[in-house]
VEXDREN-2710 file (C-alpha; in Angstrom, 1 decimal):
% VEXDREN-2710
k/r/px/py/pz
1/MET/74.9/105.6/29.0
2/SER/78.1/103.6/29.5
3/ILE/80.8/104.6/27.1
4/PHE/82.7/101.3/27.6
5/LEU/81.6/97.8/28.2
6/LYS/82.9/97.3/31.7
7/GLU/83.2/93.6/31.5
8/VAL/85.2/93.8/28.3
9/MET/87.5/96.5/29.8
10/ALA/88.1/94.5/32.9
11/ASP/89.0/91.4/30.9
12/ALA/91.3/93.5/28.7
13/ILE/93.0/94.9/31.8
14/ASN/93.6/91.5/33.3
15/GLU/94.9/90.2/29.9
16/LYS/97.3/93.1/29.6
17/LEU/98.4/92.8/33.2
18/GLY/99.3/89.2/32.7
19/LYS/101.5/90.2/29.9
20/THR/103.3/93.1/31.7
21/LEU/103.9/91.6/35.1
22/ARG/107.7/91.0/35.5
23/ILE/108.8/90.3/39.0
24/ALA/105.4/88.7/39.7
25/ASN/106.2/86.2/37.0
26/LEU/108.8/84.7/39.4
27/ALA/106.2/84.3/42.1
28/PHE/103.5/81.7/42.4
29/ASP/99.8/82.3/42.8
30/ALA/98.8/81.3/46.3
31/THR/95.2/82.4/46.0
32/GLY/94.0/78.8/46.5
33/LEU/95.8/78.7/49.9
34/VAL/94.5/82.0/51.2
35/SER/91.2/82.5/49.3
36/GLU/89.8/84.6/52.2
37/ILE/91.6/87.7/50.7
38/VAL/88.5/88.4/48.7
39/SER/86.1/88.3/51.5
40/ALA/87.5/89.2/54.9
41/GLY/90.3/90.7/57.0
42/ASP/93.3/93.0/56.5
43/VAL/96.0/90.4/57.1
44/ILE/96.4/86.9/55.7
45/ASN/98.8/84.1/56.4
46/PHE/100.9/82.6/53.7
47/PRO/101.4/79.0/54.9
48/LYS/104.9/77.7/55.2
49/PHE/105.8/74.3/56.7
50/THR/109.0/74.1/58.6
51/ARG/111.1/71.1/57.6
52/VAL/111.0/68.6/60.5
53/ALA/111.2/65.2/58.9
54/THR/114.4/63.3/59.8
55/VAL/115.5/59.7/59.4
56/GLY/118.1/57.6/61.3
57/GLU/119.2/54.1/62.0
58/ILE/116.7/52.0/63.7
59/THR/117.7/50.0/66.7
60/LYS/115.8/46.9/67.4
61/GLY/113.5/47.3/70.4
62/ASN/113.7/51.1/70.4
63/ALA/110.7/53.2/69.3
64/VAL/111.1/55.8/66.6
65/VAL/110.5/59.3/68.0
66/PRO/108.1/61.2/65.8
67/SER/108.8/64.8/64.8
68/GLU/106.0/67.3/65.2
69/VAL/104.7/69.2/62.3
70/SER/105.3/72.9/62.9
71/MET/103.6/75.6/60.7
72/THR/105.4/78.9/60.6
73/GLU/103.3/82.0/60.2
74/ASN/104.0/84.3/57.2
75/LYS/101.6/87.2/57.7
76/ALA/101.1/89.7/54.9
77/THR/98.9/92.8/54.7
78/ILE/96.2/92.9/52.1
79/LYS/96.4/96.0/49.9
80/GLN/93.7/97.5/47.8
81/VAL/95.0/99.4/44.8
82/GLY/93.0/101.4/42.4
83/GLY/92.8/104.5/40.3
84/SER/90.6/106.7/38.2
85/ILE/90.9/108.3/34.8
86/ARG/88.5/111.0/33.5
87/VAL/87.3/110.7/29.9
88/TYR/85.6/113.7/28.3
89/ASP/82.7/113.0/26.0
90/LYS/84.3/114.9/23.2
91/ASP/87.4/112.7/23.3
92/ALA/85.4/109.5/23.7
93/LYS/83.1/110.1/20.8
94/GLN/85.9/111.0/18.5
95/ILE/88.4/108.3/19.3
96/GLN/86.6/105.8/21.5
97/GLY/88.6/102.8/20.5
98/ALA/91.9/104.6/21.1
99/VAL/90.8/106.0/24.4
100/ALA/89.8/102.6/25.6
101/ASP/93.2/101.1/24.6
102/ASN/95.0/103.9/26.3
103/MET/93.0/103.5/29.5
104/ILE/93.7/99.8/29.6
105/LEU/97.4/100.4/29.1
106/GLN/97.7/103.1/31.8
107/ILE/95.7/101.1/34.4
108/SER/97.5/97.9/33.7
109/ASP/101.0/99.5/33.9
110/SER/100.1/101.3/37.2
111/MET/99.0/98.0/38.8
112/ARG/102.0/96.2/37.5
113/GLU/104.3/98.7/39.0
114/SER/102.6/98.5/42.4
115/ILE/102.7/94.6/42.5
116/ASP/106.2/94.3/41.2
117/SER/107.5/97.0/43.6
118/ASP/106.0/95.3/46.6
119/LEU/107.6/92.0/45.6
120/ALA/111.0/93.6/45.2
121/LYS/110.7/95.3/48.6
122/GLU/109.8/91.9/50.1
123/MET/113.1/90.5/48.8
124/LEU/115.1/93.5/49.8
125/GLU/113.8/93.6/53.4
126/ASN/113.6/89.9/54.1
127/ALA/116.1/87.9/52.0
128/ILE/118.9/86.3/54.1
129/LYS/121.4/85.5/51.3
130/LYS/123.3/88.5/50.0
131/SER/126.4/88.7/47.7
132/PRO/128.5/91.8/46.8
133/THR/129.6/93.2/43.5
134/ALA/132.8/95.1/42.8
135/ASP/131.0/97.9/40.9
136/ALA/127.7/99.7/41.6
137/LEU/126.6/99.9/38.0
138/SER/127.9/96.7/36.4
139/ILE/127.9/93.0/37.1
140/THR/130.0/90.1/36.0
141/SER/129.3/86.4/35.3
142/THR/131.6/85.6/38.3
143/GLU/129.5/87.7/40.6
144/LEU/126.3/85.9/39.4
145/MET/128.2/82.6/40.1
146/ASN/129.0/83.8/43.6
147/GLY/125.3/84.5/44.2
148/MET/124.4/81.0/42.9
149/ALA/127.1/79.5/45.2
150/LEU/125.1/80.6/48.2
151/PHE/122.5/77.9/47.4
152/GLY/125.1/75.2/48.0
153/ASP/124.5/72.1/45.9
154/ASP/120.8/73.0/45.3
155/ILE/121.5/74.6/41.9
156/ASP/119.5/72.6/39.5
157/THR/118.6/74.9/36.6
158/GLU/114.9/74.0/36.8
159/SER/114.8/75.0/40.5
160/PHE/115.3/78.7/39.7
161/SER/112.4/81.0/38.7
162/GLY/114.7/83.7/37.4
163/ILE/117.1/86.6/37.7
164/ILE/115.9/90.2/37.9
165/ILE/118.3/93.0/36.7
166/ASN/118.1/96.7/36.4
167/SER/118.3/98.0/32.8
168/ARG/121.6/99.7/33.7
169/LEU/123.1/96.2/33.9
170/TYR/121.9/95.2/30.5
171/PRO/125.2/96.2/28.8
172/SER/127.1/94.1/31.3
173/LEU/125.0/91.1/30.5
174/ILE/125.5/91.5/26.7
175/ALA/129.3/91.8/27.4
176/MET/129.4/88.4/29.1
177/PRO/130.7/85.6/26.9
178/GLU/128.8/83.2/29.1
179/PHE/125.6/84.9/28.0
180/THR/126.2/85.6/24.3
181/SER/129.1/83.5/23.0
182/THR/128.1/80.8/20.5
183/GLU/131.2/78.9/21.6
184/LYS/129.6/78.3/25.0
185/THR/127.4/75.2/25.0
186/TYR/125.2/76.7/27.7
187/ALA/124.6/80.1/26.0
188/THR/121.1/80.3/24.6
189/TYR/120.4/81.2/21.0
190/GLN/119.1/84.8/20.6
191/ASN/120.2/85.8/24.1
192/GLY/120.1/89.6/24.3
193/LEU/116.9/90.1/22.4
194/VAL/114.3/91.5/24.8
195/ASN/110.7/90.4/24.8
196/ASN/108.4/91.6/27.5
197/GLY/111.4/92.2/29.8
198/LEU/112.9/88.7/29.2
199/CYS/116.3/89.3/27.7
200/GLY/117.6/85.7/27.6
201/PHE/118.9/82.9/29.8
202/TRP/122.0/82.8/31.9
203/LEU/123.0/79.1/32.4
204/GLY/119.4/78.3/31.5
205/ILE/117.9/80.7/34.1
206/PRO/115.5/83.4/32.7
207/VAL/117.0/86.9/33.0
208/ILE/114.3/89.7/33.2
209/VAL/114.9/93.4/33.0
210/CYS/112.9/95.4/35.5
211/ASN/113.6/98.9/37.0
212/ASN/111.0/98.5/39.8
213/GLU/112.9/98.9/43.1
214/THR/116.1/97.6/41.4
215/PHE/118.1/100.8/41.7
216/ASP/119.2/102.2/45.1
217/THR/119.1/106.0/44.8
218/THR/120.8/106.4/48.1
219/ASN/123.9/104.6/47.1
220/ASN/123.5/105.1/43.3
221/GLU/123.8/101.3/42.7
222/CYS/121.9/98.5/41.0
223/THR/120.2/95.6/42.7
224/THR/120.0/92.1/41.2
225/PHE/117.7/89.4/42.5
226/MET/118.2/85.7/42.0
227/ALA/115.1/83.7/43.0
228/LYS/114.2/80.0/43.4
229/LYS/110.7/78.7/42.5
230/ASN/108.1/79.1/45.2
231/ALA/110.2/81.6/47.1
232/LEU/107.8/84.4/46.4
233/GLY/104.0/84.2/46.7
234/TYR/101.2/86.5/45.8
235/VAL/97.4/86.5/46.2
236/PHE/95.7/88.6/43.5
237/GLN/92.1/89.2/42.7
238/LYS/92.3/88.4/39.1
239/GLN/89.0/89.9/38.1
240/ILE/89.8/93.6/38.4
241/GLY/86.6/95.6/39.1
242/VAL/85.9/98.5/36.7
243/GLU/83.2/101.1/37.4
244/GLU/82.0/104.2/35.7
245/GLU/80.9/107.4/37.5
246/ARG/79.1/110.0/35.3
247/GLU/80.1/113.6/35.8
248/ALA/77.2/115.1/33.8
249/LYS/78.0/118.8/34.4
250/LEU/81.5/118.2/33.2
251/PHE/80.4/116.2/30.2
252/ALA/82.8/113.4/31.3
253/THR/82.9/109.9/32.7
254/ASP/85.4/108.7/35.4
255/ILE/86.7/105.2/34.8
256/VAL/87.5/103.6/38.2
257/ALA/89.4/100.4/38.6
258/SER/90.5/98.5/41.7
259/SER/91.7/95.2/43.0
260/LEU/93.0/93.4/46.1
261/TYR/96.3/91.7/46.5
262/ALA/99.0/90.6/49.0
263/VAL/102.6/89.5/48.5
264/LYS/105.1/87.6/50.6
265/LEU/108.7/86.3/50.5
266/ILE/107.8/82.8/51.8
267/ASN/111.2/81.1/51.7
268/LYS/113.8/83.7/52.9
269/ASP/116.6/81.3/52.0
270/ASP/115.6/81.0/48.4
271/VAL/116.5/84.5/47.2
272/VAL/119.9/86.1/46.8
273/VAL/120.3/89.9/46.7
274/ILE/123.3/90.9/44.7
275/LYS/124.6/94.5/44.9
276/LYS/127.7/96.5/45.9
277/THR/126.5/97.7/49.3
278/ILE/125.5/94.7/51.5
279/ALA/123.8/95.7/54.7
END
């Protein structure tokens, strides 16, 4: 007999996952563009259209030369992630509700860490824009400004999806007058209060605390990401599959959950990596 309603648990895991994803909140869901992830192949292509459209002065009698549409390939490997947790009958019968809640929390957190880590690695490995900091374990508003400056005049607040910082940089953020001072017209009310990783807005841009791949253990330094909208993409099988495997001789049931996803830094120019050591 099933100790959990599998459909209910799967829905609960998906709901929890949606609330705990952090770096993935800066990415867009490209499932509709590459829906074959759920049916075939180990590699998918995130479509990216190279900008080719140009205009110029028209000379009477001369034909306009058309530009050719060029589609750049952005291949990404599909990953299947999953895990299993054993629940003994004695525990399940005594505290079934608490066991279910704990299983949902553990599985959701593990999947969140996997997806967020892969997105961070994508930015670290493929981002073109990089900006240095003076200190390995702190950051200033000026250094954030220097990172923003790499986008040129394309710095509309609404064009940014967010800034990711390591928790070690949280004190630096709180110390910035540009972040917390009520005298600054661009400082947001209640900045510094953390809710699901969101600790406020710097110049109107969401700042999210996440320790997944944001600390370089080799150089003992923090990494900050500043990302534009649509720079990152992911394809994720929303309906996580949950199965039960009965271990009768052990008087236990194994809860097995799995899903498929792929991530990609689609626009390499739309992310800035900010850290002391710039390769």
